C-alpha positions in Angstrom: -51.8 173.2 -104.0 -50.6 170.6 -106.4 -52.9 167.8 -105.3 -55.0 166.3 -108.1 -57.3 163.7 -106.6 -57.9 160.6 -108.6 -60.5 158.8 -106.6 -63.6 159.7 -104.7 -61.9 159.1 -101.3 -59.1 161.5 -102.3 -61.6 164.2 -103.2 -63.3 163.8 -99.8 -59.9 163.9 -98.0 -58.9 167.0 -100.0 -62.2 168.7 -99.0 -61.7 167.7 -95.4 -58.2 169.2 -95.4 -59.5 172.4 -97.0 -62.0 172.7 -94.2 -59.1 173.3 -91.8 -58.6 176.7 -93.4 -62.1 177.7 -92.2 -61.1 177.1 -88.6 -57.3 178.1 -88.5 -55.5 181.1 -89.9 -52.0 179.5 -90.2 -52.4 176.3 -92.2 -49.4 176.4 -94.6 -49.1 174.5 -97.9 -46.5 172.3 -96.3 -48.8 171.5 -93.3 -51.7 170.9 -95.7 -49.7 168.5 -97.8 -48.5 166.6 -94.8 -52.0 166.3 -93.3 -53.4 165.2 -96.6 -50.7 162.5 -97.1 -50.9 161.4 -93.4 -54.7 160.8 -93.7 -54.1 158.8 -96.9 -51.5 156.5 -95.4 -53.9 154.6 -93.2 -57.7 154.7 -92.7 -57.1 154.6 -89.0 -55.1 157.9 -89.0 -56.9 161.0 -87.8 -56.4 164.7 -87.1 -57.5 166.2 -83.8 -57.4 169.9 -83.4 -58.1 172.1 -80.4 -58.1 175.9 -80.6 -54.4 176.0 -80.1 -52.9 172.6 -81.3 -53.4 170.4 -84.3 -52.3 166.8 -83.8 -51.7 163.9 -86.3 -52.9 160.7 -84.6 -52.0 157.3 -86.0 -54.2 154.2 -86.1 -52.9 153.2 -82.6 -53.9 156.5 -81.0 -50.3 157.7 -80.8 -49.5 161.4 -81.5 -47.2 161.4 -84.5 -46.8 165.2 -84.9 -48.3 168.4 -83.5 -48.5 171.9 -84.9 -49.3 175.0 -82.9 -52.3 176.8 -84.6 -54.2 180.0 -84.3 -58.0 179.7 -84.6 -59.7 181.8 -87.1 -63.0 182.2 -85.1 -64.6 181.4 -81.8 -67.2 179.1 -83.3 -65.6 175.8 -82.2 -63.7 174.2 -79.3 -62.2 171.2 -81.2 -62.5 169.2 -84.4 -61.6 165.8 -85.6 -61.0 164.5 -89.1 -61.0 160.8 -89.9 -61.0 158.9 -93.2 -64.7 159.3 -93.6 -65.9 162.2 -91.5 -65.2 165.6 -90.0 -66.6 166.3 -86.6 -66.8 169.8 -85.1 -67.4 170.4 -81.4 -69.1 173.9 -81.3 -68.0 176.4 -78.8 -70.0 176.1 -75.6 -71.0 179.2 -73.7 -72.5 178.6 -70.3 -75.8 180.2 -69.5 -75.3 179.6 -65.8 -75.1 182.7 -63.8 -73.2 182.5 -60.5 -74.5 185.5 -58.5 -73.9 186.1 -54.9 -76.8 187.4 -52.8 -74.8 188.2 -49.7 -76.3 185.6 -47.4 -74.6 182.7 -45.9 -76.2 179.5 -44.7 -73.5 179.2 -42.1 -74.6 182.5 -40.5 -78.2 181.3 -40.5 -77.2 178.0 -38.8 -75.0 179.8 -36.3 -77.9 182.2 -35.4 -80.3 179.3 -35.1 -77.8 177.5 -32.8 -77.4 180.6 -30.6 -81.1 181.1 -30.3 -81.6 177.4 -29.3 -78.9 177.7 -26.6 -80.6 180.7 -24.9 
C-alpha cells in the first residue's frame, strides 16, 4: 500500500480499511485503494458489506459499486464503515429448537368432536 496518511481522519480511514482484511479474504490492493479514496471523497459515503458482497454507498444512499467478496470467518453477518465508525453485526445463531413430538392438535380436536357427537 502506498497510502501515507497526513491527518488524523486519514489515519482512522486507513485503519478502517485495513479492518476489512480481517473479515474478507480477497481484498485486493486496487479495491483497498478505491475504498479508501471513496470514503475520503465525502463524509456521507459509506461501505456496507455482507458475507458475499461489499458495496460502496454514496451520501444519497445510492450503490455506486459492488464487489463480490469471500468472508474470512463466520464471526459476522455484515459490517458498515462510515467516516467516523465501523459497525460489525455479529453472526447470530439461534438457540431455538424446533422439535416435533408427533402429536397434532387437529387430531385431538377431531377426537373431541367425535366424542361429543356420540
